[in-house]
C-alpha positions in Angstrom: -143.8 136.2 -101.3 -142.5 140.2 -100.7 -138.9 140.7 -100.0 -139.0 142.5 -96.6 -136.1 144.7 -96.1 -134.7 145.2 -92.1 -133.3 147.9 -90.9 -131.8 148.9 -87.2 -134.0 152.4 -86.8 -136.2 150.2 -84.2 -132.9 149.5 -82.4 -131.8 153.2 -82.5 -135.1 154.0 -81.5 -134.7 151.6 -78.3 -131.8 152.7 -77.5 -132.7 156.4 -77.6 -135.3 155.9 -75.1 -133.0 154.0 -72.7 -130.1 155.9 -72.9 -132.7 159.2 -72.4 -134.2 157.2 -68.9 -130.5 156.7 -67.7 -130.3 160.6 -67.7 -133.4 161.5 -66.3 -132.8 158.8 -63.0 -129.8 160.3 -63.0 -131.0 164.0 -63.0 -133.7 162.9 -60.3 -130.9 161.0 -58.0 -129.3 164.8 -58.0 -132.0 167.0 -57.7 -133.9 165.2 -54.7 -132.0 165.5 -51.7 -131.0 168.9 -53.2 -134.8 169.9 -53.3 -135.1 168.5 -50.0 -132.5 169.9 -48.2 -134.5 173.5 -49.4 -137.3 172.1 -48.2 -136.0 171.5 -44.6 -134.3 175.0 -44.6 -137.2 176.9 -45.9 -139.4 175.0 -43.4 -137.0 176.5 -40.8 -137.2 179.9 -41.9 -140.8 179.7 -41.5 -140.9 178.5 -37.9 -138.2 181.1 -36.8 -140.1 183.8 -38.5 -143.3 182.4 -37.0 -141.4 182.3 -33.5 -140.4 185.6 -33.6 -143.7 187.3 -34.6 -145.6 185.6 -31.9 -142.8 186.3 -29.4 -143.1 190.2 -30.7 -147.2 190.0 -29.6 -146.5 189.0 -26.3 -143.4 191.2 -25.7 -145.8 194.2 -27.1 -148.6 193.2 -24.8 -145.8 193.2 -21.9 -144.7 197.1 -23.0 -148.6 198.1 -23.0 -149.3 196.9 -19.9 -145.9 198.4 -18.5 -147.2 201.6 -20.1 -150.4 201.8 -19.5 -149.8 200.9 -15.8 -151.5 199.6 -12.7 -155.2 198.0 -13.5 -154.4 197.4 -17.2 -154.8 193.6 -19.0 -154.1 192.3 -22.2 -155.0 189.3 -23.7 -153.0 187.6 -26.9 -153.5 185.2 -29.0 -150.5 183.2 -30.0 -150.5 180.1 -32.9 -147.0 178.3 -33.1 -145.7 175.3 -35.4 -144.3 173.3 -32.3 -144.2 173.0 -28.9 -142.1 175.6 -26.9 -140.9 177.1 -23.7 -140.5 180.9 -23.9 -138.3 182.0 -20.7 -138.7 185.5 -19.7 -135.7 187.5 -17.9 -134.2 190.9 -17.8 -130.6 192.1 -17.1 -131.6 194.7 -14.5 -132.8 197.4 -17.2 -134.9 195.6 -19.7 -136.7 192.8 -20.2 -136.1 189.9 -22.5 -138.4 187.0 -24.1 -136.4 184.3 -26.0 -137.8 181.1 -27.7 -135.0 178.2 -28.2 -135.8 176.5 -31.4 -134.6 173.1 -32.3 -133.9 173.8 -36.1 -133.4 170.9 -38.8 -129.6 171.2 -38.1 -128.6 173.5 -35.5 -130.4 175.4 -32.4 -131.5 178.8 -32.7 -132.3 181.2 -29.7 -134.9 183.9 -30.8 -135.1 186.8 -28.5 -137.7 190.0 -28.1 -136.7 192.7 -25.6 -139.7 194.8 -23.5 -139.4 197.4 -21.4 -140.6 195.9 -17.9 -137.4 194.6 -16.0 -139.6 192.5 -13.4 -140.6 189.3 -15.2 -138.0 185.9 -14.2 -140.5 182.9 -15.6 -140.6 180.1 -18.2 -144.2 179.5 -20.4 -145.1 176.4 -22.0 -146.9 176.5 -25.0 -148.4 173.6 -26.6 -148.5 173.7 -30.7 -151.2 175.7 -32.2 -153.6 178.4 -30.5 -152.8 179.5 -27.0 -154.2 181.9 -25.4 -151.9 184.6 -23.1 -153.0 187.1 -20.4 -150.7 189.8 -19.6 -151.7 191.5 -15.8 -150.9 194.1 -14.1 -153.2 194.2 -10.9 -154.2 197.5 -8.9 -153.3 195.7 -5.7 -149.8 194.2 -7.1 -146.4 195.8 -8.2 -145.4 193.2 -10.4 -147.1 192.1 -14.4 -148.0 188.8 -14.4 -147.8 186.7 -17.6 -150.1 183.7 -17.5 -151.3 180.8 -20.5 -154.8 180.0 -19.6 -156.1 176.8 -20.8 
């Protein structure tokens, strides 16, 4: 019978694997919440940039109709990531369009201005594509902004 020599290399290997697993678990527990917060923040930035871009399409159409005069019409397609209400208002000199966005940690108002100062209305837009018409009829003294279904 051969003499078997037992050494503790296997035990050291097992201890190394277990300690490595504990270190990986600790790193994961620390990094996952940080990554989730960063993803929420980046999604908020994407939503705010998208809202500003789509709001600018609408205000550019209002400026186009105002500059073109009576009888002008513009159709705009906007694609939004969430349901929003657009508020069109003026300060007597200029018009403004604003969207209140509820972000993950607070609320932010996105605003864009336009030259025409005769609008005071609210428009509800749903998530996805929306068709907006901006019309200044020949017989009217006001520009109308409507959502087409």
